[in-house]
Each structure stands twice: as C-alpha cells, then as structure tokens.
C-alpha positions as CSV (number, residue, x, y, z in Angstrom):
1,M,-26.8,86.7,-156.7
2,A,-30.3,88.3,-157.7
3,A,-32.3,85.6,-156.3
4,P,-31.2,85.7,-152.7
5,L,-31.4,89.4,-152.6
6,S,-34.7,89.2,-154.1
7,D,-35.7,86.7,-151.5
8,S,-34.4,88.8,-148.7
9,I,-36.4,91.5,-149.5
10,H,-39.7,89.8,-150.1
11,Y,-38.7,88.0,-146.0
12,F,-38.2,91.7,-145.0
13,Q,-41.6,93.1,-146.6
14,R,-43.7,90.1,-145.1
15,L,-42.4,91.2,-141.6
16,P,-44.8,92.8,-139.6
17,R,-44.4,96.7,-139.3
18,E,-42.9,96.8,-135.6
19,K,-40.0,94.3,-137.0
20,Q,-39.5,96.2,-140.0
21,A,-38.9,99.1,-137.7
22,A,-36.8,97.9,-135.4
23,S,-34.5,96.2,-138.0
24,G,-34.2,99.7,-139.9
25,L,-33.1,101.2,-136.5
26,L,-30.6,98.4,-136.0
27,A,-29.3,98.8,-139.5
28,A,-29.1,102.9,-139.0
29,A,-27.6,102.1,-135.4
30,S,-25.0,99.8,-137.1
31,L,-23.4,102.6,-139.7
32,P,-21.2,104.8,-137.7
33,L,-19.9,101.1,-136.4
34,L,-19.2,100.2,-139.7
35,Y,-17.7,103.4,-140.5
36,Q,-15.4,103.4,-137.9
37,I,-14.3,99.6,-138.7
38,F,-13.8,100.9,-142.4
39,A,-11.7,103.9,-141.2
40,L,-9.5,101.6,-139.0
41,V,-8.8,98.7,-141.8
42,R,-7.9,101.7,-144.2
43,Q,-5.8,103.7,-141.9
44,D,-3.7,100.5,-141.0
45,Y,-3.4,99.3,-144.8
46,R,-2.2,103.5,-145.6
47,G,0.3,102.8,-142.8
48,W,1.5,99.6,-143.7
49,K,2.0,100.7,-147.6
50,A,4.1,103.8,-146.3
51,L,7.1,101.5,-144.9
52,G,7.6,100.9,-148.5
53,K,8.5,97.1,-150.0
54,G,9.5,94.2,-147.7
55,G,9.1,90.6,-147.2
56,L,5.4,90.2,-148.8
57,P,4.1,91.7,-152.0
58,Y,3.6,95.2,-152.0
59,N,-0.3,95.3,-152.3
60,V,-3.6,94.3,-151.0
61,W,-2.8,90.6,-150.8
62,G,0.6,91.5,-149.1
63,W,-1.1,93.2,-146.5
64,L,-4.0,90.6,-145.8
65,I,-0.8,88.0,-145.4
66,N,0.5,90.3,-142.6
67,S,-2.8,90.9,-141.1
68,A,-3.2,86.9,-140.8
69,L,0.6,87.0,-139.5
70,R,-0.6,88.9,-136.6
71,I,-1.7,86.1,-134.9
72,L,1.8,84.9,-134.5
73,G,3.3,87.8,-133.4
74,R,5.1,87.9,-130.0
75,E,6.5,90.8,-127.3
76,A,9.8,91.9,-128.3
77,K,11.6,93.1,-125.4
78,S,11.9,90.5,-122.8
79,T,15.1,88.5,-122.6
80,K,14.0,85.4,-120.5
81,C,13.9,83.7,-123.6
82,Y,17.5,83.9,-124.5
83,D,18.5,81.6,-121.2
84,S,16.8,78.4,-122.7
85,E,18.9,75.5,-122.8
86,K,16.8,74.2,-125.8
87,L,17.5,77.6,-127.8
88,Q,21.4,77.6,-126.7
89,S,21.6,74.2,-128.3
90,K,20.1,75.3,-131.7
91,G,23.4,77.2,-131.8
92,G,25.6,74.3,-131.8
93,A,29.1,74.4,-130.7
94,V,28.6,78.6,-130.2
95,G,25.3,78.5,-128.7
96,T,26.5,79.7,-125.4
97,R,29.2,82.0,-126.9
98,G,28.9,85.8,-127.0
99,W,31.5,88.3,-128.7
100,L,29.5,91.9,-126.6
101,S,30.4,91.3,-123.1
102,D,31.4,95.1,-122.7
103,M,28.3,96.7,-124.6
104,P,27.4,100.0,-123.2
105,I,23.6,100.9,-122.7
106,R,21.8,102.5,-125.5
107,A,20.7,106.4,-124.5
108,G,17.2,107.6,-124.4
109,L,14.2,106.0,-125.0
110,R,13.8,103.1,-127.8
111,P,12.2,104.3,-131.1
112,S,8.8,103.5,-131.8
113,I,8.2,100.4,-134.3
114,G,5.4,99.7,-136.3
115,P,2.7,97.1,-135.7
116,W,3.2,95.4,-138.7
117,M,4.7,91.6,-139.1
118,A,6.8,92.9,-142.6
119,P,8.0,95.1,-143.2
120,H,9.3,95.4,-139.4
121,R,10.2,99.1,-139.3
122,Q,11.4,102.1,-137.1
123,L,9.0,105.0,-137.3
124,D,10.8,107.3,-135.4
125,Q,14.2,108.2,-134.4
126,H,16.3,108.4,-138.1
127,A,19.4,109.4,-138.5
128,N,20.5,112.2,-141.0
129,P,21.6,111.0,-144.6
130,E,25.3,111.4,-144.1
131,L,24.9,108.8,-141.1
132,N,23.4,106.7,-142.8
133,K,25.6,106.5,-145.9
134,A,28.4,106.0,-143.3
135,L,26.6,103.0,-142.1
136,R,26.5,101.6,-145.5
137,K,29.8,102.2,-145.8
138,R,30.7,100.5,-142.9
139,F,28.7,97.6,-143.8
140,D,30.2,97.1,-147.0
141,C,33.8,97.7,-145.9
142,I,32.9,94.7,-143.1
143,I,32.1,92.7,-146.0
144,S,35.2,93.1,-147.8
145,R,37.4,92.8,-144.9
146,N,35.8,89.3,-144.7
147,R,35.5,87.9,-147.8
148,D,36.8,84.6,-146.9
149,I,33.8,83.7,-144.5
150,V,31.1,85.4,-146.0
151,T,29.3,86.4,-149.4
152,T,26.5,88.7,-150.7
153,K,23.3,88.0,-152.2
154,K,19.8,89.3,-152.5
155,S,18.1,89.3,-149.2
156,L,15.9,86.1,-148.8
157,L,14.2,87.2,-145.9
158,E,13.1,90.7,-146.9
159,G,12.9,89.7,-150.6
160,Q,14.9,92.9,-151.9
161,G,18.3,94.2,-151.4
162,E,21.7,93.5,-150.5
163,A,22.4,91.1,-147.1
164,I,25.2,89.2,-145.8
165,F,25.2,85.6,-146.2
166,I,27.5,82.5,-145.0
167,A,30.0,82.0,-147.6
168,D,29.1,79.1,-150.1
169,Y,32.0,76.9,-148.9
170,I,31.1,76.6,-145.3
171,P,28.3,74.4,-144.0
172,H,25.7,76.1,-141.9
173,P,27.7,75.3,-138.3
174,H,23.9,75.1,-136.6
175,A,20.2,74.8,-136.9
176,I,19.9,78.5,-136.2
177,A,22.0,79.7,-139.4
178,S,19.8,77.2,-141.0
179,S,16.6,78.1,-139.8
180,V,17.3,81.7,-141.3
181,R,19.0,79.8,-144.7
182,G,22.3,81.5,-143.8
183,E,21.4,85.0,-143.7
184,I,23.3,87.2,-141.4
185,A,22.0,91.0,-141.8
186,H,20.6,93.5,-143.8
187,I,20.1,97.5,-143.9
188,H,16.7,98.6,-144.7
189,E,18.1,101.2,-146.8
190,H,14.5,102.4,-148.5
191,H,13.0,103.1,-145.3
192,D,14.6,103.8,-141.9
193,Y,18.3,102.1,-141.9
194,S,17.8,100.1,-139.6
195,L,19.4,96.4,-139.3
196,H,18.2,92.8,-138.9
197,C,20.6,90.5,-138.0
198,T,20.9,87.0,-136.4
199,L,23.1,87.0,-133.1
200,S,24.2,84.2,-130.6
201,P,21.9,84.1,-127.5
202,M,24.0,85.6,-125.4
203,D,24.4,88.4,-127.7
204,A,21.0,89.0,-128.7
205,K,20.1,89.2,-124.9
206,L,22.6,92.0,-124.2
207,V,21.3,93.7,-127.1
208,V,17.6,93.6,-126.1
209,A,18.5,94.3,-122.5
210,N,20.6,97.3,-123.0
211,G,18.4,99.0,-125.5
212,W,20.2,98.5,-128.8
213,G,17.4,96.8,-130.7
214,E,14.5,93.9,-130.1
215,R,13.3,91.1,-131.5
216,H,11.1,90.6,-134.8
217,P,7.6,90.0,-133.5
218,L,7.7,86.8,-135.2
219,A,11.2,85.4,-133.8
220,G,10.7,83.0,-131.5
221,S,7.5,81.5,-133.5
222,I,7.7,78.5,-136.1
223,A,8.4,81.2,-138.6
224,L,11.9,82.8,-137.2
225,S,14.2,81.9,-134.6
226,A,14.0,83.8,-131.2
227,C,17.8,85.5,-132.2
228,Y,16.5,87.3,-135.2
229,T,17.0,90.7,-133.9
230,M,16.1,94.1,-135.2
231,I,19.1,96.6,-134.6
232,Y,18.2,100.1,-134.1
233,T,19.0,102.9,-136.6
234,P,22.6,104.6,-135.4
235,R,22.2,108.2,-134.5
236,N,25.6,109.3,-133.8
237,D,29.2,108.1,-134.9
238,E,29.3,106.4,-131.2
239,E,26.4,104.5,-131.9
240,L,27.9,103.6,-135.4
241,E,30.7,102.0,-133.6
242,V,28.2,100.2,-131.4
243,V,26.2,98.6,-134.3
244,S,29.7,97.9,-136.0
245,R,30.6,95.6,-133.1
246,I,26.9,94.0,-133.2
247,L,27.3,93.4,-137.0
248,C,30.5,91.7,-136.8
249,A,29.6,89.5,-133.6
250,S,26.6,88.2,-135.7
251,I,29.2,87.0,-138.7
252,A,31.2,85.5,-136.0
253,F,28.2,83.5,-134.5
254,M,26.5,82.6,-137.9
255,T,30.2,81.2,-139.6
256,G,30.5,79.2,-136.1
257,G,33.1,81.2,-133.9
258,K,35.7,82.4,-137.1
259,D,37.9,85.3,-136.7
260,V,35.9,88.5,-138.0
261,N,38.0,91.3,-139.3
262,S,36.1,94.7,-138.0
C-alpha cells in the first residue's frame, strides 16, 4: 500500500507547476461533491436502519444488499400485470378466481412507503396502539378459526415474527404458493402494522386499484410473485374489517380455494 502511495506523490511532484495547480484545484472542487455523496449515503443508511429488522441482516451488509436489490425494483401501483394469462396460469385452478368483488375504495391518499427493498414499510398514516392490538387479535382469531387449513411458523420472507402458512398436510396448490414457500401473510408488528400477503391476481388487482395496498417493489421480478402485496395499516374499525376480508381472501387463494371462516 505504501509503495503505490509513494509513487503517486513522486509522480505529482514531477508534474509541471501549472498541472500541479490544476490538479489541486480539481481535488478541492471535488470535496463538496464527495461530502454531498457521503451525506446522502449516511442519510439513506440511517433511514433504512430506522425501519428496524426485516428480511435482511440488520447491519451495513444488509443495507448494501438492499442497495444492490434496487436495480430489480419495480413500480408498485399499476394493475395491468394482473391481466396476464401467464400470471393467472401460475395460480392453477384458482388463478382466475377472486373473493373481494364488492370491495370499497379506501378513503384519502395512500401512505408514503419507504424507498428500500427490505424492509418494505409504511412511513406515515400509522394507527393508534389500540387499533394495532385489535388487528393482531383479529389476525389470531382468523388463524384459530382455520386451523384445519393453516398453520403458523416464523416468517421465511421477513426472517422474524409469526406468519400464516398453508397447513403442512396441504400440498401447495399452485406455483404462486410455491414461490413464497407456502407463506400466506404476516404483520409488521415491530414497526407500522402493515401486512404482506399473497392474493389471487384478480383480488390483488382490486386491492391495488381501490387503494388498500400495493405490490412489493420486488414483486414481479425473479424474487417474488406479482401477487405479493403490501396491505396498508387499517386506520379505523371500518378499515380493519376490510383488511380482515383481504386476509381471508389470501388464505382462500393460497389453500386452493378452501372455505375460510372469518
């Protein structure tokens, strides 16, 4: 390391004075740009860390992986992709079915979503603690009422927290279920109480179009199915009911159309 540095110094010293001056000016002019780049990198890393754990190592290596994954990121709110016959065929016998035909339109603007690939989180429009507890209670209630078709395990997609999976005795009914290794849904309890779930193409289209959620930025890439969907945090009791219906629709699709007790 010392030899290349010494060679560089000697090379600089052998330059004509006017070239030395020009090089010095160029280096000085670059300092503000380098500082701005460093400030942006530091801000991005701190913002990513503020989201907490989820999906990637919670350190600089996880942030670097996240940064590399950004090249695979896609827009998340268009709905044309759900009309693809190829996507629908990956849903097997239930690939063209839906369970949310009369879904209302969500009031107000969509929440702001962090620009990171993982964790994928809401940055605003958070609910109060009581409503978050009610969501968790409803989540648990739906699980307990459907123990014949679902089970719970540590989330494979988040790497932490409890998730709903297809029951072990039920073979994955279609390619979409296999792509997420049978994981149906999970809540982000350590941050915003949004959810991720996998819906049928028809239901995913309706959820996105009516403002209740959006695709994961990696959905539709080599990493995740286009049907892997973020569901925004419910802000009141009425929205909790809609989110509960979405969760039940996800269970129905992922289990191949089995009856779901809400």
